[in-house]
mmCIF file as gemmi writes it, N, C-alpha and C atoms, coordinates in Angstrom:
data_model
loop_
_atom_site.group_PDB
_atom_site.id
_atom_site.type_symbol
_atom_site.label_atom_id
_atom_site.label_alt_id
_atom_site.label_comp_id
_atom_site.label_asym_id
_atom_site.label_entity_id
_atom_site.label_seq_id
_atom_site.pdbx_PDB_ins_code
_atom_site.Cartn_x
_atom_site.Cartn_y
_atom_site.Cartn_z
_atom_site.occupancy
_atom_site.B_iso_or_equiv
_atom_site.pdbx_formal_charge
_atom_site.auth_seq_id
_atom_site.auth_asym_id
_atom_site.pdbx_PDB_model_num
ATOM 1 N N . MET Axp A 1 ? -4.145 12.662 30.887 1 0 ? 1 A 1
ATOM 2 C CA . MET Axp A 1 ? -4.786 11.495 31.483 1 0 ? 1 A 1
ATOM 3 C C . MET Axp A 1 ? -6.096 11.224 30.744 1 0 ? 1 A 1
ATOM 4 N N . ASP Axp A 2 ? -6.292 9.968 30.331 1 0 ? 2 A 1
ATOM 5 C CA . ASP Axp A 2 ? -7.525 9.578 29.654 1 0 ? 2 A 1
ATOM 6 C C . ASP Axp A 2 ? -8.632 9.396 30.681 1 0 ? 2 A 1
ATOM 7 N N . VAL Axp A 3 ? -9.751 10.049 30.436 1 0 ? 3 A 1
ATOM 8 C CA . VAL Axp A 3 ? -10.901 9.913 31.319 1 0 ? 3 A 1
ATOM 9 C C . VAL Axp A 3 ? -11.869 8.918 30.674 1 0 ? 3 A 1
ATOM 10 N N . VAL Axp A 4 ? -12.324 7.966 31.47 1 0 ? 4 A 1
ATOM 11 C CA . VAL Axp A 4 ? -13.29 6.989 30.993 1 0 ? 4 A 1
ATOM 12 C C . VAL Axp A 4 ? -14.653 7.44 31.49 1 0 ? 4 A 1
ATOM 13 N N . ALA Axp A 5 ? -15.495 7.884 30.563 1 0 ? 5 A 1
ATOM 14 C CA . ALA Axp A 5 ? -16.794 8.437 30.932 1 0 ? 5 A 1
ATOM 15 C C . ALA Axp A 5 ? -17.842 7.354 31.185 1 0 ? 5 A 1
ATOM 16 N N . ARG Axp A 6 ? -17.723 6.251 30.468 1 0 ? 6 A 1
ATOM 17 C CA . ARG Axp A 6 ? -18.712 5.176 30.594 1 0 ? 6 A 1
ATOM 18 C C . ARG Axp A 6 ? -17.991 3.842 30.704 1 0 ? 6 A 1
ATOM 19 N N . PRO Axp A 7 ? -18.623 2.848 31.362 1 0 ? 7 A 1
ATOM 20 C CA . PRO Axp A 7 ? -17.971 1.539 31.511 1 0 ? 7 A 1
ATOM 21 C C . PRO Axp A 7 ? -17.555 0.914 30.177 1 0 ? 7 A 1
ATOM 22 N N . LEU Axp A 8 ? -18.383 1.031 29.149 1 0 ? 8 A 1
ATOM 23 C CA . LEU Axp A 8 ? -18.024 0.43 27.867 1 0 ? 8 A 1
ATOM 24 C C . LEU Axp A 8 ? -16.822 1.126 27.229 1 0 ? 8 A 1
ATOM 25 N N . ASP Axp A 9 ? -16.571 2.397 27.609 1 0 ? 9 A 1
ATOM 26 C CA . ASP Axp A 9 ? -15.364 3.082 27.133 1 0 ? 9 A 1
ATOM 27 C C . ASP Axp A 9 ? -14.108 2.358 27.631 1 0 ? 9 A 1
ATOM 28 N N . ALA Axp A 10 ? -14.149 1.901 28.87 1 0 ? 10 A 1
ATOM 29 C CA . ALA Axp A 10 ? -13.009 1.173 29.441 1 0 ? 10 A 1
ATOM 30 C C . ALA Axp A 10 ? -12.764 -0.118 28.665 1 0 ? 10 A 1
ATOM 31 N N . LEU Axp A 11 ? -13.837 -0.822 28.306 1 0 ? 11 A 1
ATOM 32 C CA . LEU Axp A 11 ? -13.673 -2.042 27.525 1 0 ? 11 A 1
ATOM 33 C C . LEU Axp A 11 ? -13.158 -1.736 26.124 1 0 ? 11 A 1
ATOM 34 N N . ASN Axp A 12 ? -13.633 -0.66 25.526 1 0 ? 12 A 1
ATOM 35 C CA . ASN Axp A 12 ? -13.14 -0.282 24.197 1 0 ? 12 A 1
ATOM 36 C C . ASN Axp A 12 ? -11.635 0.003 24.228 1 0 ? 12 A 1
ATOM 37 N N . LYS Axp A 13 ? -11.158 0.624 25.305 1 0 ? 13 A 1
ATOM 38 C CA . LYS Axp A 13 ? -9.722 0.888 25.44 1 0 ? 13 A 1
ATOM 39 C C . LYS Axp A 13 ? -8.931 -0.404 25.557 1 0 ? 13 A 1
ATOM 40 N N . ALA Axp A 14 ? -9.555 -1.443 26.092 1 0 ? 14 A 1
ATOM 41 C CA . ALA Axp A 14 ? -8.868 -2.726 26.3 1 0 ? 14 A 1
ATOM 42 C C . ALA Axp A 14 ? -8.97 -3.646 25.085 1 0 ? 14 A 1
ATOM 43 N N . ARG Axp A 15 ? -9.73 -3.25 24.073 1 0 ? 15 A 1
ATOM 44 C CA . ARG Axp A 15 ? -9.895 -4.102 22.884 1 0 ? 15 A 1
ATOM 45 C C . ARG Axp A 15 ? -8.532 -4.366 22.241 1 0 ? 15 A 1
ATOM 46 N N . ASN Axp A 16 ? -8.34 -5.616 21.837 1 0 ? 16 A 1
ATOM 47 C CA . ASN Axp A 16 ? -7.087 -6.099 21.227 1 0 ? 16 A 1
ATOM 48 C C . ASN Axp A 16 ? -5.913 -6.096 22.194 1 0 ? 16 A 1
ATOM 49 N N . LYS Axp A 17 ? -6.193 -5.998 23.473 1 0 ? 17 A 1
ATOM 50 C CA . LYS Axp A 17 ? -5.159 -6.086 24.505 1 0 ? 17 A 1
ATOM 51 C C . LYS Axp A 17 ? -5.455 -7.294 25.389 1 0 ? 17 A 1
ATOM 52 N N . ARG Axp A 18 ? -4.464 -7.684 26.149 1 0 ? 18 A 1
ATOM 53 C CA . ARG Axp A 18 ? -4.6 -8.838 27.047 1 0 ? 18 A 1
ATOM 54 C C . ARG Axp A 18 ? -5.421 -8.424 28.267 1 0 ? 18 A 1
ATOM 55 N N . VAL Axp A 19 ? -6.419 -9.252 28.621 1 0 ? 19 A 1
ATOM 56 C CA . VAL Axp A 19 ? -7.257 -8.981 29.786 1 0 ? 19 A 1
ATOM 57 C C . VAL Axp A 19 ? -7.423 -10.242 30.62 1 0 ? 19 A 1
ATOM 58 N N . LEU Axp A 20 ? -7.7 -10.034 31.883 1 0 ? 20 A 1
ATOM 59 C CA . LEU Axp A 20 ? -8.085 -11.107 32.797 1 0 ? 20 A 1
ATOM 60 C C . LEU Axp A 20 ? -9.596 -11.021 32.961 1 0 ? 20 A 1
ATOM 61 N N . VAL Axp A 21 ? -10.275 -12.141 32.777 1 0 ? 21 A 1
ATOM 62 C CA . VAL Axp A 21 ? -11.722 -12.21 32.979 1 0 ? 21 A 1
ATOM 63 C C . VAL Axp A 21 ? -11.967 -13.219 34.091 1 0 ? 21 A 1
ATOM 64 N N . GLU Axp A 22 ? -12.611 -12.761 35.169 1 0 ? 22 A 1
ATOM 65 C CA . GLU Axp A 22 ? -12.942 -13.659 36.27 1 0 ? 22 A 1
ATOM 66 C C . GLU Axp A 22 ? -14.445 -13.874 36.284 1 0 ? 22 A 1
ATOM 67 N N . LEU Axp A 23 ? -14.844 -15.131 36.513 1 0 ? 23 A 1
ATOM 68 C CA . LEU Axp A 23 ? -16.25 -15.5 36.486 1 0 ? 23 A 1
ATOM 69 C C . LEU Axp A 23 ? -16.774 -15.771 37.881 1 0 ? 23 A 1
ATOM 70 N N . LYS Axp A 24 ? -18.107 -15.757 38.008 1 0 ? 24 A 1
ATOM 71 C CA . LYS Axp A 24 ? -18.734 -16.213 39.239 1 0 ? 24 A 1
ATOM 72 C C . LYS Axp A 24 ? -18.214 -17.624 39.502 1 0 ? 24 A 1
ATOM 73 N N . GLY Axp A 25 ? -17.87 -17.925 40.721 1 0 ? 25 A 1
ATOM 74 C CA . GLY Axp A 25 ? -17.304 -19.233 41.022 1 0 ? 25 A 1
ATOM 75 C C . GLY Axp A 25 ? -15.785 -19.23 41.008 1 0 ? 25 A 1
ATOM 76 N N . GLY Axp A 26 ? -15.176 -18.113 40.517 1 0 ? 26 A 1
ATOM 77 C CA . GLY Axp A 26 ? -13.734 -17.954 40.628 1 0 ? 26 A 1
ATOM 78 C C . GLY Axp A 26 ? -12.894 -18.373 39.44 1 0 ? 26 A 1
ATOM 79 N N . LYS Axp A 27 ? -13.479 -18.979 38.402 1 0 ? 27 A 1
ATOM 80 C CA . LYS Axp A 27 ? -12.675 -19.332 37.231 1 0 ? 27 A 1
ATOM 81 C C . LYS Axp A 27 ? -12.103 -18.074 36.603 1 0 ? 27 A 1
ATOM 82 N N . GLN Axp A 28 ? -10.884 -18.209 36.06 1 0 ? 28 A 1
ATOM 83 C CA . GLN Axp A 28 ? -10.224 -17.07 35.424 1 0 ? 28 A 1
ATOM 84 C C . GLN Axp A 28 ? -9.758 -17.443 34.028 1 0 ? 28 A 1
ATOM 85 N N . TYR Axp A 29 ? -9.909 -16.487 33.124 1 0 ? 29 A 1
ATOM 86 C CA . TYR Axp A 29 ? -9.428 -16.638 31.756 1 0 ? 29 A 1
ATOM 87 C C . TYR Axp A 29 ? -8.597 -15.406 31.416 1 0 ? 29 A 1
ATOM 88 N N . ILE Axp A 30 ? -7.491 -15.64 30.727 1 0 ? 30 A 1
ATOM 89 C CA . ILE Axp A 30 ? -6.668 -14.53 30.252 1 0 ? 30 A 1
ATOM 90 C C . ILE Axp A 30 ? -6.533 -14.695 28.741 1 0 ? 30 A 1
ATOM 91 N N . GLY Axp A 31 ? -6.735 -13.589 28.021 1 0 ? 31 A 1
ATOM 92 C CA . GLY Axp A 31 ? -6.609 -13.632 26.574 1 0 ? 31 A 1
ATOM 93 C C . GLY Axp A 31 ? -6.747 -12.244 25.989 1 0 ? 31 A 1
ATOM 94 N N . ASN Axp A 32 ? -6.666 -12.168 24.662 1 0 ? 32 A 1
ATOM 95 C CA . ASN Axp A 32 ? -6.811 -10.89 23.969 1 0 ? 32 A 1
ATOM 96 C C . ASN Axp A 32 ? -8.288 -10.604 23.763 1 0 ? 32 A 1
ATOM 97 N N . LEU Axp A 33 ? -8.743 -9.457 24.256 1 0 ? 33 A 1
ATOM 98 C CA . LEU Axp A 33 ? -10.145 -9.062 24.119 1 0 ? 33 A 1
ATOM 99 C C . LEU Axp A 33 ? -10.4 -8.675 22.671 1 0 ? 33 A 1
ATOM 100 N N . ILE Axp A 34 ? -11.209 -9.469 21.987 1 0 ? 34 A 1
ATOM 101 C CA . ILE Axp A 34 ? -11.494 -9.225 20.575 1 0 ? 34 A 1
ATOM 102 C C . ILE Axp A 34 ? -12.782 -8.423 20.422 1 0 ? 34 A 1
ATOM 103 N N . SER Axp A 35 ? -13.836 -8.859 21.105 1 0 ? 35 A 1
ATOM 104 C CA . SER Axp A 35 ? -15.108 -8.151 20.972 1 0 ? 35 A 1
ATOM 105 C C . SER Axp A 35 ? -15.972 -8.389 22.204 1 0 ? 35 A 1
ATOM 106 N N . PHE Axp A 36 ? -17.012 -7.523 22.318 1 0 ? 36 A 1
ATOM 107 C CA . PHE Axp A 36 ? -17.997 -7.636 23.392 1 0 ? 36 A 1
ATOM 108 C C . PHE Axp A 36 ? -19.244 -6.91 22.918 1 0 ? 36 A 1
ATOM 109 N N . ASP Axp A 37 ? -20.363 -7.175 23.612 1 0 ? 37 A 1
ATOM 110 C CA . ASP Axp A 37 ? -21.607 -6.484 23.266 1 0 ? 37 A 1
ATOM 111 C C . ASP Axp A 37 ? -22.159 -5.782 24.508 1 0 ? 37 A 1
ATOM 112 N N . ILE Axp A 38 ? -23.355 -5.219 24.389 1 0 ? 38 A 1
ATOM 113 C CA . ILE Axp A 38 ? -23.92 -4.457 25.511 1 0 ? 38 A 1
ATOM 114 C C . ILE Axp A 38 ? -24.233 -5.329 26.723 1 0 ? 38 A 1
ATOM 115 N N . HIS Axp A 39 ? -24.293 -6.635 26.538 1 0 ? 39 A 1
ATOM 116 C CA . HIS Axp A 39 ? -24.522 -7.571 27.655 1 0 ? 39 A 1
ATOM 117 C C . HIS Axp A 39 ? -23.199 -8.046 28.245 1 0 ? 39 A 1
ATOM 118 N N . ILE Axp A 40 ? -22.1 -7.526 27.728 1 0 ? 40 A 1
ATOM 119 C CA . ILE Axp A 40 ? -20.731 -7.879 28.102 1 0 ? 40 A 1
ATOM 120 C C . ILE Axp A 40 ? -20.414 -9.333 27.751 1 0 ? 40 A 1
ATOM 121 N N . ASN Axp A 41 ? -21.205 -9.94 26.846 1 0 ? 41 A 1
ATOM 122 C CA . ASN Axp A 41 ? -20.766 -11.199 26.25 1 0 ? 41 A 1
ATOM 123 C C . ASN Axp A 41 ? -19.436 -10.874 25.59 1 0 ? 41 A 1
ATOM 124 N N . THR Axp A 42 ? -18.442 -11.729 25.802 1 0 ? 42 A 1
ATOM 125 C CA . THR Axp A 42 ? -17.07 -11.379 25.467 1 0 ? 42 A 1
ATOM 126 C C . THR Axp A 42 ? -16.393 -12.486 24.66 1 0 ? 42 A 1
ATOM 127 N N . VAL Axp A 43 ? -15.587 -12.093 23.691 1 0 ? 43 A 1
ATOM 128 C CA . VAL Axp A 43 ? -14.784 -13.048 22.93 1 0 ? 43 A 1
ATOM 129 C C . VAL Axp A 43 ? -13.31 -12.752 23.192 1 0 ? 43 A 1
ATOM 130 N N . LEU Axp A 44 ? -12.575 -13.792 23.609 1 0 ? 44 A 1
ATOM 131 C CA . LEU Axp A 44 ? -11.133 -13.705 23.814 1 0 ? 44 A 1
ATOM 132 C C . LEU Axp A 44 ? -10.436 -14.618 22.813 1 0 ? 44 A 1
ATOM 133 N N . GLU Axp A 45 ? -9.294 -14.188 22.303 1 0 ? 45 A 1
ATOM 134 C CA . GLU Axp A 45 ? -8.435 -15.042 21.484 1 0 ? 45 A 1
ATOM 135 C C . GLU Axp A 45 ? -7.177 -15.353 22.262 1 0 ? 45 A 1
ATOM 136 N N . ASN Axp A 46 ? -6.521 -16.454 21.886 1 0 ? 46 A 1
ATOM 137 C CA . ASN Axp A 46 ? -5.312 -16.915 22.576 1 0 ? 46 A 1
ATOM 138 C C . ASN Axp A 46 ? -5.575 -17.031 24.072 1 0 ? 46 A 1
ATOM 139 N N . ALA Axp A 47 ? -6.739 -17.558 24.408 1 0 ? 47 A 1
ATOM 140 C CA . ALA Axp A 47 ? -7.161 -17.615 25.804 1 0 ? 47 A 1
ATOM 141 C C . ALA Axp A 47 ? -6.582 -18.831 26.518 1 0 ? 47 A 1
ATOM 142 N N . GLU Axp A 48 ? -6.376 -18.637 27.809 1 0 ? 48 A 1
ATOM 143 C CA . GLU Axp A 48 ? -5.973 -19.739 28.67 1 0 ? 48 A 1
ATOM 144 C C . GLU Axp A 48 ? -6.798 -19.682 29.943 1 0 ? 48 A 1
ATOM 145 N N . GLU Axp A 49 ? -7.111 -20.854 30.449 1 0 ? 49 A 1
ATOM 146 C CA . GLU Axp A 49 ? -7.84 -20.957 31.707 1 0 ? 49 A 1
ATOM 147 C C . GLU Axp A 49 ? -6.816 -21.066 32.825 1 0 ? 49 A 1
ATOM 148 N N . ARG Axp A 50 ? -7.024 -20.298 33.867 1 0 ? 50 A 1
ATOM 149 C CA . ARG Axp A 50 ? -6.103 -20.329 35.013 1 0 ? 50 A 1
ATOM 150 C C . ARG Axp A 50 ? -6.838 -20.769 36.267 1 0 ? 50 A 1
ATOM 151 N N . GLU Axp A 51 ? -6.102 -21.487 37.091 1 0 ? 51 A 1
ATOM 152 C CA . GLU Axp A 51 ? -6.63 -21.923 38.376 1 0 ? 51 A 1
ATOM 153 C C . GLU Axp A 51 ? -5.508 -21.782 39.394 1 0 ? 51 A 1
ATOM 154 N N . GLY Axp A 52 ? -5.77 -21.06 40.466 1 0 ? 52 A 1
ATOM 155 C CA . GLY Axp A 52 ? -4.739 -20.837 41.473 1 0 ? 52 A 1
ATOM 156 C C . GLY Axp A 52 ? -3.523 -20.105 40.925 1 0 ? 52 A 1
ATOM 157 N N . GLY Axp A 53 ? -3.737 -19.248 39.895 1 0 ? 53 A 1
ATOM 158 C CA . GLY Axp A 53 ? -2.653 -18.48 39.322 1 0 ? 53 A 1
ATOM 159 C C . GLY Axp A 53 ? -1.818 -19.228 38.294 1 0 ? 53 A 1
ATOM 160 N N . GLU Axp A 54 ? -2.12 -20.513 38.071 1 0 ? 54 A 1
ATOM 161 C CA . GLU Axp A 54 ? -1.355 -21.308 37.112 1 0 ? 54 A 1
ATOM 162 C C . GLU Axp A 54 ? -2.218 -21.694 35.924 1 0 ? 54 A 1
ATOM 163 N N . VAL Axp A 55 ? -1.59 -21.791 34.754 1 0 ? 55 A 1
ATOM 164 C CA . VAL Axp A 55 ? -2.313 -22.153 33.532 1 0 ? 55 A 1
ATOM 165 C C . VAL Axp A 55 ? -2.8 -23.592 33.647 1 0 ? 55 A 1
ATOM 166 N N . LYS Axp A 56 ? -4.111 -23.763 33.507 1 0 ? 56 A 1
ATOM 167 C CA . LYS Axp A 56 ? -4.714 -25.098 33.557 1 0 ? 56 A 1
ATOM 168 C C . LYS Axp A 56 ? -4.787 -25.697 32.159 1 0 ? 56 A 1
ATOM 169 N N . ARG Axp A 57 ? -5.176 -24.852 31.17 1 0 ? 57 A 1
ATOM 170 C CA . ARG Axp A 57 ? -5.226 -25.328 29.777 1 0 ? 57 A 1
ATOM 171 C C . ARG Axp A 57 ? -5.287 -24.148 28.814 1 0 ? 57 A 1
ATOM 172 N N . GLN Axp A 58 ? -4.795 -24.396 27.597 1 0 ? 58 A 1
ATOM 173 C CA . GLN Axp A 58 ? -4.848 -23.436 26.504 1 0 ? 58 A 1
ATOM 174 C C . GLN Axp A 58 ? -6.155 -23.659 25.751 1 0 ? 58 A 1
ATOM 175 N N . LEU Axp A 59 ? -6.883 -22.586 25.445 1 0 ? 59 A 1
ATOM 176 C CA . LEU Axp A 59 ? -8.194 -22.736 24.833 1 0 ? 59 A 1
ATOM 177 C C . LEU Axp A 59 ? -8.323 -22.13 23.445 1 0 ? 59 A 1
ATOM 178 N N . GLY Axp A 60 ? -7.493 -21.208 23.07 1 0 ? 60 A 1
ATOM 179 C CA . GLY Axp A 60 ? -7.65 -20.542 21.775 1 0 ? 60 A 1
ATOM 180 C C . GLY Axp A 60 ? -8.718 -19.469 21.857 1 0 ? 60 A 1
ATOM 181 N N . THR Axp A 61 ? -9.738 -19.534 20.985 1 0 ? 61 A 1
ATOM 182 C CA . THR Axp A 61 ? -10.818 -18.546 20.97 1 0 ? 61 A 1
ATOM 183 C C . THR Axp A 61 ? -11.96 -19.029 21.86 1 0 ? 61 A 1
ATOM 184 N N . VAL Axp A 62 ? -12.42 -18.144 22.76 1 0 ? 62 A 1
ATOM 185 C CA . VAL Axp A 62 ? -13.528 -18.496 23.656 1 0 ? 62 A 1
ATOM 186 C C . VAL Axp A 62 ? -14.574 -17.385 23.672 1 0 ? 62 A 1
ATOM 187 N N . PHE Axp A 63 ? -15.812 -17.796 23.858 1 0 ? 63 A 1
ATOM 188 C CA . PHE Axp A 63 ? -16.945 -16.887 24.059 1 0 ? 63 A 1
ATOM 189 C C . PHE Axp A 63 ? -17.362 -17.031 25.508 1 0 ? 63 A 1
ATOM 190 N N . ILE Axp A 64 ? -17.484 -15.918 26.218 1 0 ? 64 A 1
ATOM 191 C CA . ILE Axp A 64 ? -17.877 -15.948 27.633 1 0 ? 64 A 1
ATOM 192 C C . ILE Axp A 64 ? -19.156 -15.14 27.792 1 0 ? 64 A 1
ATOM 193 N N . ARG Axp A 65 ? -20.171 -15.769 28.374 1 0 ? 65 A 1
ATOM 194 C CA . ARG Axp A 65 ? -21.435 -15.069 28.605 1 0 ? 65 A 1
ATOM 195 C C . ARG Axp A 65 ? -21.256 -13.958 29.626 1 0 ? 65 A 1
ATOM 196 N N . GLY Axp A 66 ? -21.785 -12.797 29.3 1 0 ? 66 A 1
ATOM 197 C CA . GLY Axp A 66 ? -21.619 -11.631 30.156 1 0 ? 66 A 1
ATOM 198 C C . GLY Axp A 66 ? -22.199 -11.781 31.547 1 0 ? 66 A 1
ATOM 199 N N . ASP Axp A 67 ? -23.285 -12.532 31.696 1 0 ? 67 A 1
ATOM 200 C CA . ASP Axp A 67 ? -23.914 -12.643 33.019 1 0 ? 67 A 1
ATOM 201 C C . ASP Axp A 67 ? -23.109 -13.543 33.965 1 0 ? 67 A 1
ATOM 202 N N . THR Axp A 68 ? -22.033 -14.167 33.474 1 0 ? 68 A 1
ATOM 203 C CA . THR Axp A 68 ? -21.172 -14.983 34.344 1 0 ? 68 A 1
ATOM 204 C C . THR Axp A 68 ? -19.926 -14.224 34.798 1 0 ? 68 A 1
ATOM 205 N N . ILE Axp A 69 ? -19.679 -13.053 34.211 1 0 ? 69 A 1
ATOM 206 C CA . ILE Axp A 69 ? -18.449 -12.297 34.464 1 0 ? 69 A 1
ATOM 207 C C . ILE Axp A 69 ? -18.596 -11.409 35.696 1 0 ? 69 A 1
ATOM 208 N N . THR Axp A 70 ? -17.576 -11.446 36.568 1 0 ? 70 A 1
ATOM 209 C CA . THR Axp A 70 ? -17.547 -10.54 37.716 1 0 ? 70 A 1
ATOM 210 C C . THR Axp A 70 ? -16.497 -9.441 37.537 1 0 ? 70 A 1
ATOM 211 N N . ILE Axp A 71 ? -15.385 -9.758 36.84 1 0 ? 71 A 1
ATOM 212 C CA . ILE Axp A 71 ? -14.295 -8.788 36.667 1 0 ? 71 A 1
ATOM 213 C C . ILE Axp A 71 ? -13.708 -8.923 35.266 1 0 ? 71 A 1
ATOM 214 N N . ILE Axp A 72 ? -13.407 -7.787 34.649 1 0 ? 72 A 1
ATOM 215 C CA . ILE Axp A 72 ? -12.565 -7.746 33.452 1 0 ? 72 A 1
ATOM 216 C C . ILE Axp A 72 ? -11.478 -6.724 33.744 1 0 ? 72 A 1
ATOM 217 N N . SER Axp A 73 ? -10.227 -7.18 33.717 1 0 ? 73 A 1
ATOM 218 C CA . SER Axp A 73 ? -9.108 -6.31 34.075 1 0 ? 73 A 1
ATOM 219 C C . SER Axp A 73 ? -8.026 -6.349 33.011 1 0 ? 73 A 1
ATOM 220 N N . PRO Axp A 74 ? -7.665 -5.182 32.452 1 0 ? 74 A 1
ATOM 221 C CA . PRO Axp A 74 ? -6.538 -5.15 31.506 1 0 ? 74 A 1
ATOM 222 C C . PRO Axp A 74 ? -5.259 -5.598 32.21 1 0 ? 74 A 1
ATOM 223 N N . GLN Axp A 75 ? -4.407 -6.32 31.491 1 0 ? 75 A 1
ATOM 224 C CA . GLN Axp A 75 ? -3.156 -6.838 32.066 1 0 ? 75 A 1
ATOM 225 C C . GLN Axp A 75 ? -1.976 -5.98 31.708 1 0 ? 75 A 1
């Protein structure tokens, strides 16, 4: 079993994998986690915006400010 010692370790394990990112206000984005920094500013590729569980639009590459993120979950 892999032990995650620090929060950024969990994000490193999810790099280049599909993740769900939920923002304050409830917006959701799903895409491949490409990179992030210590502020959890995040870049997703092949991203799509979801609303009510359904795809609202395809976005491609997106940058998401870390201070707007409430959840990052590997899919």
